[in-house]
PDB file of N, CA, C and O in Angstrom:
ATOM      1  N   MET A   1     -15.547 -20.761  -2.666  1.00  0.00           N
ATOM      2  CA  MET A   1     -14.460 -19.784  -3.538  1.00  0.00           C
ATOM      3  C   MET A   1     -15.700 -19.556  -4.470  1.00  0.00           C
ATOM      4  O   MET A   1     -16.232 -20.548  -4.969  1.00  0.00           O
ATOM      5  N   ALA A   2     -16.227 -18.204  -4.753  1.00  0.00           N
ATOM      6  CA  ALA A   2     -17.079 -17.894  -5.413  1.00  0.00           C
ATOM      7  C   ALA A   2     -16.879 -17.760  -7.129  1.00  0.00           C
ATOM      8  O   ALA A   2     -15.672 -17.557  -7.260  1.00  0.00           O
ATOM      9  N   GLY A   3     -17.470 -17.780  -8.407  1.00  0.00           N
ATOM     10  CA  GLY A   3     -17.372 -17.833  -9.493  1.00  0.00           C
ATOM     11  C   GLY A   3     -18.615 -18.461  -9.973  1.00  0.00           C
ATOM     12  O   GLY A   3     -19.605 -18.826  -9.338  1.00  0.00           O
ATOM     13  N   ARG A   4     -18.286 -18.519 -11.537  1.00  0.00           N
ATOM     14  CA  ARG A   4     -19.373 -19.048 -12.485  1.00  0.00           C
ATOM     15  C   ARG A   4     -19.540 -20.176 -12.392  1.00  0.00           C
ATOM     16  O   ARG A   4     -18.577 -20.740 -11.873  1.00  0.00           O
ATOM     17  N   THR A   5     -20.348 -20.814 -12.660  1.00  0.00           N
ATOM     18  CA  THR A   5     -20.743 -22.003 -12.647  1.00  0.00           C
ATOM     19  C   THR A   5     -22.002 -22.194 -13.891  1.00  0.00           C
ATOM     20  O   THR A   5     -23.141 -21.730 -13.825  1.00  0.00           O
ATOM     21  N   LEU A   6     -21.308 -23.163 -15.214  1.00  0.00           N
ATOM     22  CA  LEU A   6     -21.765 -23.346 -16.357  1.00  0.00           C
ATOM     23  C   LEU A   6     -21.764 -25.081 -16.264  1.00  0.00           C
ATOM     24  O   LEU A   6     -20.982 -25.784 -15.624  1.00  0.00           O
ATOM     25  N   SER A   7     -23.017 -25.545 -17.203  1.00  0.00           N
ATOM     26  CA  SER A   7     -22.937 -26.418 -17.480  1.00  0.00           C
ATOM     27  C   SER A   7     -22.517 -26.815 -18.976  1.00  0.00           C
ATOM     28  O   SER A   7     -22.305 -26.072 -19.934  1.00  0.00           O
ATOM     29  N   LEU A   8     -22.465 -28.125 -18.890  1.00  0.00           N
ATOM     30  CA  LEU A   8     -21.642 -28.737 -20.476  1.00  0.00           C
ATOM     31  C   LEU A   8     -22.461 -28.130 -21.604  1.00  0.00           C
ATOM     32  O   LEU A   8     -21.941 -28.175 -22.720  1.00  0.00           O
ATOM     33  N   GLU A   9     -23.463 -27.661 -21.508  1.00  0.00           N
ATOM     34  CA  GLU A   9     -24.121 -27.302 -22.788  1.00  0.00           C
ATOM     35  C   GLU A   9     -23.877 -25.910 -22.992  1.00  0.00           C
ATOM     36  O   GLU A   9     -23.554 -25.544 -24.122  1.00  0.00           O
ATOM     37  N   GLU A  10     -23.983 -25.093 -22.079  1.00  0.00           N
ATOM     38  CA  GLU A  10     -23.594 -23.475 -21.883  1.00  0.00           C
ATOM     39  C   GLU A  10     -22.332 -23.332 -22.489  1.00  0.00           C
ATOM     40  O   GLU A  10     -22.099 -22.492 -23.358  1.00  0.00           O
ATOM     41  N   LEU A  11     -21.331 -24.319 -21.948  1.00  0.00           N
ATOM     42  CA  LEU A  11     -19.847 -24.424 -22.383  1.00  0.00           C
ATOM     43  C   LEU A  11     -20.061 -24.406 -24.074  1.00  0.00           C
ATOM     44  O   LEU A  11     -19.585 -23.505 -24.765  1.00  0.00           O
ATOM     45  N   ARG A  12     -20.644 -25.245 -24.488  1.00  0.00           N
ATOM     46  CA  ARG A  12     -20.560 -25.592 -25.994  1.00  0.00           C
ATOM     47  C   ARG A  12     -20.968 -24.479 -26.705  1.00  0.00           C
ATOM     48  O   ARG A  12     -20.489 -24.250 -27.816  1.00  0.00           O
ATOM     49  N   ASN A  13     -21.901 -23.668 -26.133  1.00  0.00           N
ATOM     50  CA  ASN A  13     -22.083 -22.126 -26.808  1.00  0.00           C
ATOM     51  C   ASN A  13     -21.247 -21.077 -26.892  1.00  0.00           C
ATOM     52  O   ASN A  13     -21.434 -20.021 -27.496  1.00  0.00           O
ATOM     53  N   GLN A  14     -20.170 -21.469 -26.160  1.00  0.00           N
ATOM     54  CA  GLN A  14     -19.098 -20.024 -26.067  1.00  0.00           C
ATOM     55  C   GLN A  14     -17.439 -20.782 -26.535  1.00  0.00           C
ATOM     56  O   GLN A  14     -17.038 -21.932 -26.354  1.00  0.00           O
ATOM     57  N   PRO A  15     -16.790 -19.646 -27.152  1.00  0.00           N
ATOM     58  CA  PRO A  15     -15.425 -20.405 -27.534  1.00  0.00           C
ATOM     59  C   PRO A  15     -14.734 -20.683 -26.064  1.00  0.00           C
ATOM     60  O   PRO A  15     -15.108 -20.140 -25.025  1.00  0.00           O
ATOM     61  N   LEU A  16     -13.759 -21.541 -26.162  1.00  0.00           N
ATOM     62  CA  LEU A  16     -12.984 -22.219 -24.982  1.00  0.00           C
ATOM     63  C   LEU A  16     -12.332 -21.317 -24.644  1.00  0.00           C
ATOM     64  O   LEU A  16     -12.190 -21.151 -23.432  1.00  0.00           O
ATOM     65  N   ASP A  17     -11.638 -20.323 -25.659  1.00  0.00           N
ATOM     66  CA  ASP A  17     -10.429 -19.600 -25.684  1.00  0.00           C
ATOM     67  C   ASP A  17     -10.552 -18.118 -25.081  1.00  0.00           C
ATOM     68  O   ASP A  17      -9.612 -17.494 -24.589  1.00  0.00           O
ATOM     69  N   LEU A  18     -11.533 -17.779 -25.173  1.00  0.00           N
ATOM     70  CA  LEU A  18     -12.162 -16.963 -24.364  1.00  0.00           C
ATOM     71  C   LEU A  18     -12.921 -16.739 -22.858  1.00  0.00           C
ATOM     72  O   LEU A  18     -13.007 -15.811 -22.053  1.00  0.00           O
ATOM     73  N   LEU A  19     -13.525 -18.428 -22.970  1.00  0.00           N
ATOM     74  CA  LEU A  19     -13.616 -18.325 -21.296  1.00  0.00           C
ATOM     75  C   LEU A  19     -12.116 -18.527 -20.477  1.00  0.00           C
ATOM     76  O   LEU A  19     -11.763 -18.339 -19.313  1.00  0.00           O
ATOM     77  N   LEU A  20     -11.539 -18.934 -21.524  1.00  0.00           N
ATOM     78  CA  LEU A  20      -9.615 -19.070 -20.469  1.00  0.00           C
ATOM     79  C   LEU A  20      -8.959 -18.199 -20.556  1.00  0.00           C
ATOM     80  O   LEU A  20      -7.964 -18.098 -19.838  1.00  0.00           O
ATOM     81  N   GLU A  21      -9.298 -17.243 -21.492  1.00  0.00           N
ATOM     82  CA  GLU A  21      -8.716 -16.024 -21.560  1.00  0.00           C
ATOM     83  C   GLU A  21      -9.563 -15.315 -20.185  1.00  0.00           C
ATOM     84  O   GLU A  21      -8.967 -14.903 -19.190  1.00  0.00           O
ATOM     85  N   GLU A  22     -10.598 -15.284 -20.307  1.00  0.00           N
ATOM     86  CA  GLU A  22     -11.314 -14.573 -19.135  1.00  0.00           C
ATOM     87  C   GLU A  22     -10.759 -14.862 -17.670  1.00  0.00           C
ATOM     88  O   GLU A  22     -10.304 -13.952 -16.977  1.00  0.00           O
ATOM     89  N   VAL A  23     -10.836 -16.400 -17.172  1.00  0.00           N
ATOM     90  CA  VAL A  23     -10.177 -16.801 -15.952  1.00  0.00           C
ATOM     91  C   VAL A  23      -9.078 -16.242 -15.930  1.00  0.00           C
ATOM     92  O   VAL A  23      -8.901 -15.518 -14.951  1.00  0.00           O
ATOM     93  N   ALA A  24      -8.187 -16.315 -16.722  1.00  0.00           N
ATOM     94  CA  ALA A  24      -6.810 -15.836 -16.780  1.00  0.00           C
ATOM     95  C   ALA A  24      -6.838 -14.210 -16.059  1.00  0.00           C
ATOM     96  O   ALA A  24      -6.398 -13.883 -14.957  1.00  0.00           O
ATOM     97  N   GLU A  25      -7.548 -13.306 -17.152  1.00  0.00           N
ATOM     98  CA  GLU A  25      -7.517 -12.325 -16.367  1.00  0.00           C
ATOM     99  C   GLU A  25      -8.208 -11.869 -15.172  1.00  0.00           C
ATOM    100  O   GLU A  25      -7.684 -11.509 -14.118  1.00  0.00           O
ATOM    101  N   GLY A  26      -9.309 -11.920 -15.425  1.00  0.00           N
ATOM    102  CA  GLY A  26     -10.245 -11.679 -14.152  1.00  0.00           C
ATOM    103  C   GLY A  26      -9.976 -12.557 -13.035  1.00  0.00           C
ATOM    104  O   GLY A  26     -10.739 -12.301 -12.104  1.00  0.00           O
ATOM    105  N   GLY A  27      -9.145 -13.530 -12.779  1.00  0.00           N
ATOM    106  CA  GLY A  27      -8.586 -14.582 -11.739  1.00  0.00           C
ATOM    107  C   GLY A  27     -10.287 -14.986 -10.589  1.00  0.00           C
ATOM    108  O   GLY A  27     -10.326 -15.200  -9.377  1.00  0.00           O
ATOM    109  N   GLU A  28     -11.342 -14.954 -11.506  1.00  0.00           N
ATOM    110  CA  GLU A  28     -12.939 -15.537 -11.367  1.00  0.00           C
ATOM    111  C   GLU A  28     -12.511 -17.166 -11.585  1.00  0.00           C
ATOM    112  O   GLU A  28     -11.736 -17.649 -12.410  1.00  0.00           O
ATOM    113  N   PRO A  29     -13.165 -17.702 -10.723  1.00  0.00           N
ATOM    114  CA  PRO A  29     -13.065 -19.436 -11.028  1.00  0.00           C
ATOM    115  C   PRO A  29     -14.172 -19.556 -12.069  1.00  0.00           C
ATOM    116  O   PRO A  29     -15.039 -18.692 -12.204  1.00  0.00           O
ATOM    117  N   VAL A  30     -14.102 -20.647 -12.783  1.00  0.00           N
ATOM    118  CA  VAL A  30     -15.125 -21.353 -13.252  1.00  0.00           C
ATOM    119  C   VAL A  30     -15.289 -22.663 -13.159  1.00  0.00           C
ATOM    120  O   VAL A  30     -14.421 -23.518 -13.336  1.00  0.00           O
ATOM    121  N   THR A  31     -16.793 -22.879 -12.782  1.00  0.00           N
ATOM    122  CA  THR A  31     -16.850 -24.448 -12.547  1.00  0.00           C
ATOM    123  C   THR A  31     -17.927 -24.855 -13.940  1.00  0.00           C
ATOM    124  O   THR A  31     -18.826 -24.251 -14.524  1.00  0.00           O
ATOM    125  N   ILE A  32     -17.304 -26.160 -14.080  1.00  0.00           N
ATOM    126  CA  ILE A  32     -18.316 -26.667 -15.236  1.00  0.00           C
ATOM    127  C   ILE A  32     -18.842 -27.786 -14.784  1.00  0.00           C
ATOM    128  O   ILE A  32     -18.036 -28.549 -14.251  1.00  0.00           O
ATOM    129  N   ARG A  33     -20.103 -28.172 -14.835  1.00  0.00           N
ATOM    130  CA  ARG A  33     -20.848 -29.137 -14.154  1.00  0.00           C
ATOM    131  C   ARG A  33     -21.016 -29.941 -15.399  1.00  0.00           C
ATOM    132  O   ARG A  33     -21.449 -29.342 -16.384  1.00  0.00           O
ATOM    133  N   LEU A  34     -20.688 -31.433 -15.516  1.00  0.00           N
ATOM    134  CA  LEU A  34     -21.386 -32.698 -16.041  1.00  0.00           C
ATOM    135  C   LEU A  34     -22.517 -32.945 -16.109  1.00  0.00           C
ATOM    136  O   LEU A  34     -23.217 -32.497 -15.201  1.00  0.00           O
ATOM    137  N   PRO A  35     -23.068 -33.615 -17.014  1.00  0.00           N
ATOM    138  CA  PRO A  35     -24.284 -34.409 -17.012  1.00  0.00           C
ATOM    139  C   PRO A  35     -24.381 -35.120 -15.749  1.00  0.00           C
ATOM    140  O   PRO A  35     -25.280 -34.986 -14.919  1.00  0.00           O
ATOM    141  N   GLY A  36     -23.283 -35.958 -15.676  1.00  0.00           N
ATOM    142  CA  GLY A  36     -23.952 -37.235 -14.238  1.00  0.00           C
ATOM    143  C   GLY A  36     -23.446 -36.292 -12.864  1.00  0.00           C
ATOM    144  O   GLY A  36     -23.199 -36.878 -11.810  1.00  0.00           O
ATOM    145  N   GLY A  37     -23.353 -35.237 -12.939  1.00  0.00           N
ATOM    146  CA  GLY A  37     -23.247 -34.271 -11.480  1.00  0.00           C
ATOM    147  C   GLY A  37     -21.537 -34.076 -11.180  1.00  0.00           C
ATOM    148  O   GLY A  37     -21.225 -33.687 -10.055  1.00  0.00           O
ATOM    149  N   GLN A  38     -20.724 -34.279 -11.930  1.00  0.00           N
ATOM    150  CA  GLN A  38     -19.265 -34.066 -11.662  1.00  0.00           C
ATOM    151  C   GLN A  38     -19.052 -32.686 -12.108  1.00  0.00           C
ATOM    152  O   GLN A  38     -19.772 -32.010 -12.843  1.00  0.00           O
ATOM    153  N   GLU A  39     -17.907 -32.367 -11.523  1.00  0.00           N
ATOM    154  CA  GLU A  39     -17.484 -30.607 -11.322  1.00  0.00           C
ATOM    155  C   GLU A  39     -16.606 -30.714 -11.748  1.00  0.00           C
ATOM    156  O   GLU A  39     -16.101 -31.812 -11.514  1.00  0.00           O
ATOM    157  N   ILE A  40     -15.694 -29.680 -12.719  1.00  0.00           N
ATOM    158  CA  ILE A  40     -14.435 -29.224 -13.180  1.00  0.00           C
ATOM    159  C   ILE A  40     -14.366 -27.822 -12.971  1.00  0.00           C
ATOM    160  O   ILE A  40     -15.087 -26.948 -13.452  1.00  0.00           O
ATOM    161  N   LEU A  41     -13.317 -27.709 -12.119  1.00  0.00           N
ATOM    162  CA  LEU A  41     -13.018 -26.475 -11.593  1.00  0.00           C
ATOM    163  C   LEU A  41     -11.720 -25.804 -12.141  1.00  0.00           C
ATOM    164  O   LEU A  41     -10.559 -26.199 -12.028  1.00  0.00           O
ATOM    165  N   ILE A  42     -12.350 -24.352 -12.951  1.00  0.00           N
ATOM    166  CA  ILE A  42     -10.820 -23.834 -13.731  1.00  0.00           C
ATOM    167  C   ILE A  42     -10.351 -22.939 -13.095  1.00  0.00           C
ATOM    168  O   ILE A  42     -10.947 -21.883 -13.308  1.00  0.00           O
ATOM    169  N   ILE A  43      -9.445 -22.850 -12.311  1.00  0.00           N
ATOM    170  CA  ILE A  43      -9.057 -21.426 -12.031  1.00  0.00           C
ATOM    171  C   ILE A  43      -7.579 -21.208 -12.594  1.00  0.00           C
ATOM    172  O   ILE A  43      -6.820 -22.099 -12.974  1.00  0.00           O
ATOM    173  N   GLY A  44      -7.299 -19.679 -12.565  1.00  0.00           N
ATOM    174  CA  GLY A  44      -6.293 -18.835 -13.208  1.00  0.00           C
ATOM    175  C   GLY A  44      -4.731 -19.098 -12.095  1.00  0.00           C
ATOM    176  O   GLY A  44      -4.797 -19.526 -10.943  1.00  0.00           O
ATOM    177  N   LYS A  45      -3.889 -18.848 -12.564  1.00  0.00           N
ATOM    178  CA  LYS A  45      -2.587 -18.895 -11.976  1.00  0.00           C
ATOM    179  C   LYS A  45      -2.075 -17.366 -11.437  1.00  0.00           C
ATOM    180  O   LYS A  45      -1.434 -16.478 -11.999  1.00  0.00           O
ATOM    181  N   PRO A  46      -2.442 -17.439 -10.596  1.00  0.00           N
ATOM    182  CA  PRO A  46      -2.100 -16.105 -10.331  1.00  0.00           C
ATOM    183  C   PRO A  46      -0.635 -15.509 -10.168  1.00  0.00           C
ATOM    184  O   PRO A  46       0.302 -16.156  -9.701  1.00  0.00           O
ATOM    185  N   ARG A  47      -0.554 -14.161 -10.623  1.00  0.00           N
ATOM    186  CA  ARG A  47       0.922 -13.501 -11.599  1.00  0.00           C
ATOM    187  C   ARG A  47       1.802 -13.416  -9.697  1.00  0.00           C
ATOM    188  O   ARG A  47       1.276 -12.705  -8.840  1.00  0.00           O
ATOM    189  N   LEU A  48       2.452 -13.827  -9.536  1.00  0.00           N
ATOM    190  CA  LEU A  48       3.366 -13.352  -8.663  1.00  0.00           C
ATOM    191  C   LEU A  48       4.735 -12.087  -8.987  1.00  0.00           C
ATOM    192  O   LEU A  48       5.595 -12.022  -9.866  1.00  0.00           O
ATOM    193  N   LYS A  49       4.434 -11.301  -7.932  1.00  0.00           N
ATOM    194  CA  LYS A  49       5.370  -9.925  -7.873  1.00  0.00           C
ATOM    195  C   LYS A  49       7.001 -10.615  -8.090  1.00  0.00           C
ATOM    196  O   LYS A  49       7.354 -11.697  -7.620  1.00  0.00           O
ATOM    197  N   PRO A  50       7.829  -9.721  -8.890  1.00  0.00           N
ATOM    198  CA  PRO A  50       8.841 -10.160  -9.025  1.00  0.00           C
ATOM    199  C   PRO A  50       9.621  -9.842  -7.561  1.00  0.00           C
ATOM    200  O   PRO A  50       9.424  -8.915  -6.776  1.00  0.00           O
ATOM    201  N   LEU A  51      10.747 -11.155  -7.478  1.00  0.00           N
ATOM    202  CA  LEU A  51      11.459 -10.797  -5.856  1.00  0.00           C
ATOM    203  C   LEU A  51      12.437  -9.331  -5.897  1.00  0.00           C
ATOM    204  O   LEU A  51      12.901  -8.714  -6.856  1.00  0.00           O
ATOM    205  N   PRO A  52      12.499  -9.137  -4.734  1.00  0.00           N
ATOM    206  CA  PRO A  52      13.344  -7.485  -4.698  1.00  0.00           C
ATOM    207  C   PRO A  52      14.786  -7.675  -4.422  1.00  0.00           C
ATOM    208  O   PRO A  52      15.274  -8.559  -3.718  1.00  0.00           O
ATOM    209  N   LEU A  53      15.545  -6.536  -5.201  1.00  0.00           N
ATOM    210  CA  LEU A  53      16.701  -6.990  -5.379  1.00  0.00           C
ATOM    211  C   LEU A  53      17.327  -6.685  -4.111  1.00  0.00           C
ATOM    212  O   LEU A  53      16.883  -5.666  -3.583  1.00  0.00           O
ATOM    213  N   LEU A  54      18.253  -7.304  -3.469  1.00  0.00           N
ATOM    214  CA  LEU A  54      18.783  -6.925  -1.988  1.00  0.00           C
ATOM    215  C   LEU A  54      20.601  -6.674  -2.367  1.00  0.00           C
ATOM    216  O   LEU A  54      21.363  -7.160  -3.202  1.00  0.00           O
ATOM    217  N   GLU A  55      20.721  -5.847  -1.465  1.00  0.00           N
ATOM    218  CA  GLU A  55      22.195  -5.324  -1.263  1.00  0.00           C
ATOM    219  C   GLU A  55      22.797  -6.476  -0.615  1.00  0.00           C
ATOM    220  O   GLU A  55      22.366  -7.308   0.183  1.00  0.00           O
ATOM    221  N   GLY A  56      24.318  -6.221  -1.386  1.00  0.00           N
ATOM    222  CA  GLY A  56      24.970  -7.141  -0.098  1.00  0.00           C
ATOM    223  C   GLY A  56      25.935  -8.184  -1.272  1.00  0.00           C
ATOM    224  O   GLY A  56      25.698  -8.510  -2.435  1.00  0.00           O
ATOM    225  N   SER A  57      26.746  -8.402  -0.618  1.00  0.00           N
ATOM    226  CA  SER A  57      27.847  -9.560  -1.620  1.00  0.00           C
ATOM    227  C   SER A  57      27.930 -10.934  -0.830  1.00  0.00           C
ATOM    228  O   SER A  57      27.555 -10.901   0.342  1.00  0.00           O
ATOM    229  N   VAL A  58      28.391 -12.160  -1.358  1.00  0.00           N
ATOM    230  CA  VAL A  58      28.922 -13.230  -1.005  1.00  0.00           C
ATOM    231  C   VAL A  58      30.268 -13.666  -0.792  1.00  0.00           C
ATOM    232  O   VAL A  58      30.691 -14.005  -1.898  1.00  0.00           O
ATOM    233  N   PRO A  59      31.095 -13.816   0.023  1.00  0.00           N
ATOM    234  CA  PRO A  59      32.440 -13.849  -0.084  1.00  0.00           C
ATOM    235  C   PRO A  59      32.852 -14.870  -0.842  1.00  0.00           C
ATOM    236  O   PRO A  59      32.218 -15.914  -0.995  1.00  0.00           O
ATOM    237  N   MET A  60      34.022 -14.583  -1.386  1.00  0.00           N
ATOM    238  CA  MET A  60      34.618 -15.401  -2.266  1.00  0.00           C
ATOM    239  C   MET A  60      35.219 -17.053  -1.390  1.00  0.00           C
ATOM    240  O   MET A  60      36.110 -16.874  -0.560  1.00  0.00           O
ATOM    241  N   GLY A  61      34.905 -18.013  -1.524  1.00  0.00           N
ATOM    242  CA  GLY A  61      35.536 -19.263  -1.082  1.00  0.00           C
ATOM    243  C   GLY A  61      34.237 -19.307   0.733  1.00  0.00           C
ATOM    244  O   GLY A  61      34.403 -19.594   1.918  1.00  0.00           O
ATOM    245  N   TRP A  62      33.186 -18.874  -0.060  1.00  0.00           N
ATOM    246  CA  TRP A  62      32.598 -19.434   0.849  1.00  0.00           C
ATOM    247  C   TRP A  62      31.532 -20.979   1.490  1.00  0.00           C
ATOM    248  O   TRP A  62      31.103 -21.360   2.579  1.00  0.00           O
ATOM    249  N   LYS A  63      31.491 -21.499  -0.066  1.00  0.00           N
ATOM    250  CA  LYS A  63      31.081 -23.087   0.068  1.00  0.00           C
ATOM    251  C   LYS A  63      32.648 -23.452   1.049  1.00  0.00           C
ATOM    252  O   LYS A  63      32.801 -23.560   2.266  1.00  0.00           O
ATOM    253  N   ASP A  64      33.425 -23.545   0.153  1.00  0.00           N
ATOM    254  CA  ASP A  64      34.608 -24.250   0.488  1.00  0.00           C
ATOM    255  C   ASP A  64      34.969 -24.031   2.085  1.00  0.00           C
ATOM    256  O   ASP A  64      35.335 -24.960   2.805  1.00  0.00           O
ATOM    257  N   ALA A  65      34.796 -22.518   2.585  1.00  0.00           N
ATOM    258  CA  ALA A  65      35.224 -22.656   3.848  1.00  0.00           C
ATOM    259  C   ALA A  65      34.106 -23.891   4.782  1.00  0.00           C
ATOM    260  O   ALA A  65      34.409 -24.901   5.418  1.00  0.00           O
ATOM    261  N   PHE A  66      32.806 -23.271   4.510  1.00  0.00           N
ATOM    262  CA  PHE A  66      31.545 -24.153   5.381  1.00  0.00           C
ATOM    263  C   PHE A  66      31.560 -25.862   5.012  1.00  0.00           C
ATOM    264  O   PHE A  66      31.210 -26.642   5.898  1.00  0.00           O
ATOM    265  N   TYR A  67      31.842 -26.208   4.116  1.00  0.00           N
ATOM    266  CA  TYR A  67      32.381 -27.742   3.940  1.00  0.00           C
ATOM    267  C   TYR A  67      33.682 -27.937   4.304  1.00  0.00           C
ATOM    268  O   TYR A  67      34.023 -29.116   4.395  1.00  0.00           O
ATOM    269  N   ALA A  68      34.430 -27.175   4.516  1.00  0.00           N
ATOM    270  CA  ALA A  68      35.826 -28.108   5.064  1.00  0.00           C
ATOM    271  C   ALA A  68      35.756 -28.964   6.063  1.00  0.00           C
ATOM    272  O   ALA A  68      34.931 -28.676   6.930  1.00  0.00           O
ATOM    273  N   PRO A  69      36.581 -30.262   6.259  1.00  0.00           N
ATOM    274  CA  PRO A  69      36.398 -30.456   7.520  1.00  0.00           C
ATOM    275  C   PRO A  69      37.388 -30.209   8.739  1.00  0.00           C
ATOM    276  O   PRO A  69      38.579 -29.901   8.712  1.00  0.00           O
ATOM    277  N   ASP A  70      36.564 -30.429   9.783  1.00  0.00           N
ATOM    278  CA  ASP A  70      37.461 -30.063  10.632  1.00  0.00           C
ATOM    279  C   ASP A  70      38.712 -30.783  11.351  1.00  0.00           C
ATOM    280  O   ASP A  70      38.703 -31.865  11.938  1.00  0.00           O
ATOM    281  N   LEU A  71      39.631 -30.028  11.179  1.00  0.00           N
ATOM    282  CA  LEU A  71      40.971 -30.724  11.618  1.00  0.00           C
ATOM    283  C   LEU A  71      41.693 -30.462  12.560  1.00  0.00           C
ATOM    284  O   LEU A  71      42.920 -30.571  12.562  1.00  0.00           O
ATOM    285  N   GLY A  72      40.932 -30.051  13.551  1.00  0.00           N
ATOM    286  CA  GLY A  72      41.447 -29.195  14.785  1.00  0.00           C
ATOM    287  C   GLY A  72      40.633 -30.504  16.045  1.00  0.00           C
ATOM    288  O   GLY A  72      40.728 -30.333  17.260  1.00  0.00           O
TER     289      GLY A  72
END
């Protein structure tokens, strides 16, 4: 996964809200490297397209008919 890597010191020099907006809009992940060697990955959530509207209908009583006990 490509993206920028910032040290904790570099992160201190820029506003966090701008970094988060950049990740959310651009989609490019950012890795924050901590002094102990640990890393934190920040990834934006993808925006999903709305589901299409389909033509059709559901008959009245479909659920009752489906779950009705078989008496025969």
